[in-house]
C-alpha positions in Angstrom: 177.9 -14.8 227.4 178.7 -11.7 225.3 176.8 -9.4 227.8 179.1 -10.7 230.4 182.3 -10.0 228.7 181.2 -6.4 227.8 180.4 -5.6 231.3 183.7 -7.2 232.6 185.5 -5.0 229.9 184.0 -2.1 231.6 181.0 -1.4 229.0 178.2 0.4 231.3 175.4 -1.7 231.8 172.8 1.0 230.5 174.8 0.9 227.5 174.2 -2.6 226.6 171.2 -4.2 224.7 170.3 -7.7 224.4 167.7 -9.1 222.4 166.5 -12.4 223.8 164.1 -14.1 221.6 166.0 -14.9 218.5 167.2 -18.2 217.3 169.3 -17.2 214.3 171.7 -14.0 213.4 169.3 -12.7 211.2 166.5 -12.8 213.7 168.8 -11.1 216.4 169.3 -8.2 214.1 165.8 -8.0 212.9 164.3 -8.0 216.4 166.7 -5.7 217.9 165.7 -3.1 215.1 162.3 -2.0 216.7 163.9 -1.9 220.1 166.7 0.4 219.1 164.5 2.5 217.2 162.2 2.9 220.0 165.2 4.3 222.0 166.4 6.4 219.5 169.5 4.4 218.9 170.9 5.0 215.3 174.3 3.0 215.4 175.4 0.3 217.4 178.2 -2.2 218.0 177.9 -5.7 217.1 179.9 -7.8 219.5 180.4 -11.2 218.4 183.3 -13.6 217.6 185.7 -12.8 214.9 184.5 -15.8 212.9 180.9 -14.6 213.0 181.5 -11.1 212.5 181.2 -11.0 208.6 177.7 -12.7 208.7 176.6 -10.5 211.4 177.7 -7.6 209.4 176.3 -8.9 206.1 172.7 -9.1 208.0 173.1 -5.6 209.4 174.1 -4.0 206.2 171.1 -5.8 204.5 168.8 -4.6 207.3 169.9 -1.2 207.1 171.5 -0.9 210.3 174.2 1.4 211.2 176.9 -0.4 212.7 180.6 -1.3 213.6 181.8 -4.9 214.9 183.9 -5.8 217.9 185.4 -9.2 218.6 186.9 -9.8 221.9 189.6 -12.5 221.9 188.4 -15.5 223.1 189.5 -16.8 226.5 189.2 -20.2 227.9 187.7 -21.9 224.9 189.6 -24.8 223.6 190.9 -24.4 220.2 189.3 -27.3 218.8 186.0 -25.6 219.4 187.0 -22.2 218.2 188.1 -24.1 214.8 185.0 -26.0 214.6 182.8 -22.8 215.0 184.9 -20.9 212.3 184.6 -23.6 209.9 180.6 -23.7 210.7 181.0 -20.1 209.5 181.7 -20.7 206.2 178.6 -22.6 205.0 176.5 -20.2 207.0 178.0 -17.3 205.6 177.3 -18.6 202.2 173.6 -19.3 203.0 172.9 -15.8 204.1 175.0 -14.5 201.2 172.5 -16.3 198.6 169.4 -16.0 200.9 169.1 -12.2 201.0 165.8 -12.0 202.8 167.2 -14.1 205.7 166.9 -17.8 206.8 163.7 -19.5 207.4 
């Protein structure tokens, strides 16, 4: 979904990288690191929802990834779904904060 949003906003396809195997934020960034290093990419933009950006930034910082975050405004998602997702981030962020090595 985020890849589609980026492409629709004009990000060139060759600039987009998606890691397809992970099942968590920690895994997503950890699994992406070797791919980025192999391509000589030193800095990335993590595109995610505004409520998820702090957790993604925490993981990126801990794994030594140079990053910035971008959070496009959600379109077409009902408010209750956005609220539910945002509320989920509170315990998820706290969990990641107290588990420096990542989940699992």
